[in-house]
PAKE-634280 format. One record per residue (C-alpha): residue in three letters; chain; x, y, z. Coordinates in nm, 4 decimals, padded with zeros to 6 digits. Layout:
% PAKE-634280
+-----+-------+----------+----------+----------+
| res | chain |     east |    north |       up |
+-----+-------+----------+----------+----------+
| Ala |     A |        X |        Y |        Z |
...
+-----+-------+----------+----------+----------+
This chain:
% PAKE-634280
+-----+-------+----------+----------+----------+
| res | chain |     east |    north |       up |
+-----+-------+----------+----------+----------+
| Met |     A |  02.9538 |  00.0557 |  00.6063 |
| Gly |     A |  02.8174 | -00.2023 |  00.8103 |
| Ser |     A |  03.1262 | -00.3425 |  01.0034 |
| Ser |     A |  03.2677 |  00.0136 |  01.0083 |
| Gly |     A |  03.1587 |  00.0859 |  01.3516 |
| Gly |     A |  02.9702 |  00.4167 |  01.3974 |
| Cys |     A |  02.8644 |  00.6502 |  01.6778 |
| Arg |     A |  02.6019 |  00.5481 |  01.9785 |
| Ser |     A |  02.4957 |  00.8958 |  01.9735 |
| Tyr |     A |  02.2676 |  01.0778 |  01.7290 |
| Val |     A |  02.3105 |  01.4047 |  01.9510 |
| Asn |     A |  02.3820 |  01.6605 |  01.6676 |
| Tyr |     A |  02.1403 |  01.5252 |  01.4793 |
| Gln |     A |  01.9426 |  01.8245 |  01.3728 |
| Thr |     A |  01.5159 |  01.8291 |  01.3245 |
| Gly |     A |  01.4899 |  01.8775 |  00.9757 |
| Gln |     A |  01.7788 |  01.7096 |  00.9291 |
| Thr |     A |  01.7731 |  01.3676 |  00.6150 |
| Leu |     A |  01.8976 |  01.1233 |  00.6691 |
| Arg |     A |  02.0233 |  00.7741 |  00.4726 |
| Val |     A |  01.8899 |  00.5126 |  00.6824 |
| Glu |     A |  02.0240 |  00.1382 |  00.6208 |
| Phe |     A |  01.9180 | -00.2028 |  00.7205 |
| Trp |     A |  02.2682 | -00.4820 |  00.6700 |
| Lys |     A |  02.2036 | -00.8463 |  00.6334 |
| Tyr |     A |  02.4575 | -01.0893 |  00.8343 |
| Pro |     A |  02.7154 | -01.2737 |  00.7600 |
| Ala |     A |  02.7717 | -01.0454 |  00.4173 |
| Asp |     A |  02.7701 | -00.7339 |  00.5629 |
| Lys |     A |  02.6018 | -00.5399 |  00.1702 |
| Val |     A |  02.3107 | -00.3261 |  00.2717 |
| His |     A |  01.9663 | -00.4777 |  00.2430 |
| Tyr |     A |  01.7541 | -00.1972 |  00.2016 |
| Trp |     A |  01.7690 |  00.2076 |  00.2144 |
| Trp |     A |  01.4938 |  00.4928 |  00.2608 |
| Glu |     A |  01.5657 |  00.9126 |  00.2987 |
| Ala |     A |  01.4039 |  01.0088 |  00.5777 |
| Arg |     A |  01.4043 |  01.2916 |  00.7932 |
| Val |     A |  01.4506 |  01.4173 |  01.1505 |
| Cys |     A |  01.1512 |  01.5464 |  01.3136 |
| Glu |     A |  01.1885 |  01.4191 |  01.7144 |
| Ile |     A |  01.5491 |  01.3819 |  01.9317 |
| Arg |     A |  01.4568 |  01.2469 |  02.2614 |
| Pro |     A |  01.6783 |  01.1075 |  02.4651 |
| Glu |     A |  01.5776 |  00.7779 |  02.4201 |
| Ala |     A |  01.4920 |  00.8011 |  02.0486 |
| Val |     A |  01.4689 |  01.0014 |  01.7340 |
| Leu |     A |  01.1739 |  00.9862 |  01.5646 |
| Val |     A |  01.2338 |  00.9801 |  01.1796 |
| His |     A |  00.9769 |  01.0739 |  00.8598 |
| Met |     A |  00.8973 |  00.9539 |  00.5648 |
| Pro |     A |  00.5947 |  01.1998 |  00.3186 |
| Leu |     A |  00.3413 |  00.9834 |  00.1111 |
| Gly |     A |  00.4995 |  00.8666 | -00.2167 |
| Phe |     A |  00.8941 |  00.8229 | -00.0531 |
| Glu |     A |  01.1246 |  00.5850 | -00.2620 |
| Phe |     A |  01.2457 |  00.2493 | -00.0901 |
| His |     A |  01.5331 |  00.0470 | -00.1925 |
| His |     A |  01.5042 | -00.2723 | -00.1429 |
| Val |     A |  01.8672 | -00.3197 | -00.2702 |
| Ser |     A |  01.8192 | -00.7608 | -00.2123 |
| Lys |     A |  01.5440 | -00.6960 | -00.4017 |
| Asn |     A |  01.7112 | -00.5109 | -00.7044 |
| Arg |     A |  01.3822 | -00.2701 | -00.7265 |
| Val |     A |  01.3142 |  00.0695 | -00.5698 |
| Leu |     A |  00.8749 |  00.1108 | -00.4484 |
| Arg |     A |  00.7362 |  00.4931 | -00.4439 |
| Val |     A |  00.5750 |  00.3871 | -00.1457 |
| Asp |     A |  00.1584 |  00.5641 | -00.0934 |
| His |     A |  00.0974 |  00.6485 |  00.2696 |
| Gln |     A |  00.3273 |  00.8206 |  00.5033 |
| Ala |     A |  00.5516 |  00.6761 |  00.7938 |
| Tyr |     A |  00.7270 |  00.7331 |  01.1230 |
| Val |     A |  01.0176 |  00.5441 |  01.2486 |
| Ala |     A |  01.1635 |  00.5590 |  01.5769 |
| Phe |     A |  01.4737 |  00.3916 |  01.6409 |
| Phe |     A |  01.5733 |  00.3499 |  02.0215 |
| Leu |     A |  01.9085 |  00.3853 |  02.1913 |
| Gly |     A |  02.0558 |  00.0740 |  02.2748 |
| Arg |     A |  01.6817 | -00.1437 |  02.1856 |
| Trp |     A |  01.6914 | -00.4207 |  01.9484 |
| Tyr |     A |  01.3639 | -00.2624 |  01.7633 |
| Ser |     A |  01.2294 |  00.0165 |  01.5648 |
| Gly |     A |  00.9449 |  00.1120 |  01.4668 |
| Gly |     A |  00.6592 |  00.3119 |  01.4300 |
| Pro |     A |  00.3195 |  00.3823 |  01.2248 |
| Asp |     A |  00.2822 |  00.4122 |  00.8890 |
| Leu |     A | -00.0764 |  00.7018 |  00.7830 |
| Asp |     A | -00.2435 |  00.8018 |  00.5226 |
| Ala |     A | -00.2678 |  01.1032 |  00.3670 |
| Ser |     A | -00.5003 |  01.2353 |  00.6019 |
| Gly |     A | -00.3163 |  01.1203 |  00.8749 |
| Arg |     A | -00.4992 |  00.8044 |  01.0551 |
| Val |     A | -00.2504 |  00.4872 |  01.1495 |
| Leu |     A | -00.2695 |  00.2207 |  00.9056 |
| Glu |     A | -00.0952 | -00.0607 |  01.0348 |
| Tyr |     A |  00.2663 |  00.0022 |  01.2947 |
| Tyr |     A |  00.5448 | -00.1460 |  01.1600 |
| Trp |     A |  00.8322 | -00.3427 |  01.4444 |
| Asn |     A |  01.1645 | -00.4406 |  01.2234 |
| Ile |     A |  01.3673 | -00.7023 |  01.4758 |
| Gln |     A |  01.7945 | -00.5750 |  01.4684 |
| Thr |     A |  02.0419 | -00.4836 |  01.5651 |
| Pro |     A |  02.1042 | -00.1131 |  01.8087 |
| Pro |     A |  02.0956 |  00.1375 |  01.5437 |
| Arg |     A |  02.4526 |  00.3017 |  01.4909 |
| Phe |     A |  02.4060 |  00.6464 |  01.4817 |
| Glu |     A |  02.6431 |  00.8850 |  01.2101 |
| Pro |     A |  02.6412 |  01.1887 |  01.1157 |
| Asp |     A |  02.3689 |  01.1751 |  00.8204 |
| Cys |     A |  02.3142 |  00.7351 |  00.8343 |
| Ile |     A |  02.1028 |  00.5167 |  01.1253 |
| Trp |     A |  02.1631 |  00.1676 |  00.9626 |
| Gln |     A |  02.1681 | -00.1529 |  01.1921 |
| Tyr |     A |  02.1091 | -00.5231 |  01.1389 |
| Asp |     A |  01.8273 | -00.6945 |  01.0022 |
| Leu |     A |  01.7721 | -00.9618 |  01.2020 |
| Glu |     A |  01.5086 | -01.1081 |  00.9297 |
| Ile |     A |  01.1714 | -01.1195 |  01.2552 |
| Asp |     A |  00.9238 | -00.8091 |  01.1910 |
| Val |     A |  00.5889 | -00.7562 |  01.4120 |
| Lys |     A |  00.2866 | -00.5717 |  01.1843 |
| Cys |     A |  00.0333 | -00.4359 |  01.4382 |
| Arg |     A | -00.2688 | -00.3413 |  01.3139 |
| Ala |     A | -00.4498 | -00.0072 |  01.4053 |
| Asp |     A | -00.6388 | -00.1852 |  01.6843 |
| His |     A | -00.3564 | -00.2768 |  01.8548 |
| Arg |     A | -00.3405 | -00.6117 |  01.7736 |
| Cys |     A |  00.0447 | -00.7690 |  01.6719 |
| Gln |     A |  00.1613 | -01.0166 |  01.5426 |
| Thr |     A |  00.5486 | -01.1467 |  01.4326 |
| Phe |     A |  00.5611 | -01.2068 |  01.1204 |
| Asp |     A |  00.9178 | -01.4294 |  00.9221 |
| Leu |     A |  01.0513 | -01.6504 |  01.1984 |
| Glu |     A |  01.0533 | -01.9355 |  01.0012 |
| Glu |     A |  01.4043 | -01.7361 |  00.7937 |
| Phe |     A |  01.4877 | -01.5961 |  01.1240 |
| Ala |     A |  01.5443 | -02.0164 |  01.2409 |
| Ala |     A |  01.7256 | -01.9757 |  00.9473 |
| Lys |     A |  01.9277 | -01.7442 |  00.9931 |
| Ala |     A |  02.0094 | -01.8215 |  01.3799 |
| Pro |     A |  02.2806 | -02.0112 |  01.4056 |
| Leu |     A |  02.5287 | -01.7541 |  01.1711 |
| Tyr |     A |  02.4640 | -01.4250 |  01.4485 |
| Pro |     A |  02.6431 | -01.4399 |  01.7232 |
| Ala |     A |  02.4548 | -01.5786 |  01.9857 |
| Glu |     A |  02.3806 | -01.2386 |  02.2041 |
| Trp |     A |  02.1812 | -01.1627 |  01.8614 |
| Val |     A |  01.9464 | -01.4571 |  01.8517 |
| Glu |     A |  01.8451 | -01.3699 |  02.2656 |
| Gln |     A |  01.7858 | -01.0066 |  02.1963 |
| Ala |     A |  01.6125 | -01.0786 |  01.8825 |
| Ser |     A |  01.4114 | -01.3178 |  02.1039 |
| Arg |     A |  01.3135 | -01.0699 |  02.3416 |
| Ala |     A |  01.2789 | -00.7677 |  02.1463 |
| Val |     A |  00.9447 | -00.9551 |  02.0565 |
| Gln |     A |  00.7552 | -00.8973 |  02.3264 |
| Gln |     A |  00.9347 | -00.5907 |  02.4224 |
| Ile |     A |  00.7348 | -00.4407 |  02.1160 |
| Glu |     A |  00.4215 | -00.6234 |  02.2395 |
| Arg |     A |  00.4744 | -00.4389 |  02.5653 |
| His |     A |  00.5242 | -00.1144 |  02.3816 |
| Met |     A |  00.2095 | -00.0990 |  02.1410 |
| Arg |     A |  00.0224 | -00.2312 |  02.4974 |
| Leu |     A |  00.1172 |  00.0499 |  02.6681 |
| Lys |     A |  00.0903 |  00.2795 |  02.4256 |
| Ala |     A |  00.4229 |  00.4373 |  02.4498 |
| Trp |     A |  00.5315 |  00.6963 |  02.2110 |
| Pro |     A |  00.4827 |  00.6970 |  01.9154 |
| Val |     A |  00.2026 |  00.4502 |  01.9126 |
| Leu |     A | -00.1378 |  00.6746 |  01.8666 |
| Pro |     A | -00.4532 |  00.6059 |  02.0505 |
| Pro |     A | -00.6183 |  00.3100 |  01.8495 |
| Gly |     A | -00.8233 |  00.2946 |  01.5503 |
| Gln |     A | -00.9770 |  00.1111 |  01.3693 |
| Gly |     A | -00.8184 | -00.2243 |  01.2279 |
| Arg |     A | -00.7671 | -00.2728 |  00.8241 |
| Ala |     A | -00.6734 | -00.5114 |  00.6016 |
| Trp |     A | -00.2176 | -00.5861 |  00.6316 |
| Leu |     A | -00.0880 | -00.3128 |  00.3813 |
| Glu |     A |  00.0917 | -00.4614 |  00.0590 |
| Arg |     A |  00.5327 | -00.5031 |  00.1633 |
| Leu |     A |  00.8773 | -00.5517 | -00.0792 |
+-----+-------+----------+----------+----------+
């Protein structure tokens, strides 16, 4: 699917629809990880998906499937080089925000996919953020088109601004806590 194209609009998505979300690796052009999510909100600039408590995260590159012990929301923005949102406990309290740097998402009838660009930004419930995996990005940068490298660097600043502005789907600041364990 990675290089097959895909539509850039999600106008045919319906609230409640289940989608497969895929992050691909470049230049290998293969699935890195995926999960299933339910469409819970559609806006002109984005679609928000929800993964319930106990959803399965399929990390193809690591040949692992993880049952996640929290729920999560992820917003995929039309034309933006990042996606993300809050991870919540069972009662709906924010644990942290996870933002992924990626190529703009491709919206297909039953799937949202994009190329993962290594960099992740995690923000605590109190909105303090930290950037991760810059070394991995630097190692892969020579393999990416020049525009991707440029946009990935800008996306980190855009996420930080997104959090400062408390832009949707960011919730009011809560109590900071330890980072969640990730694969």
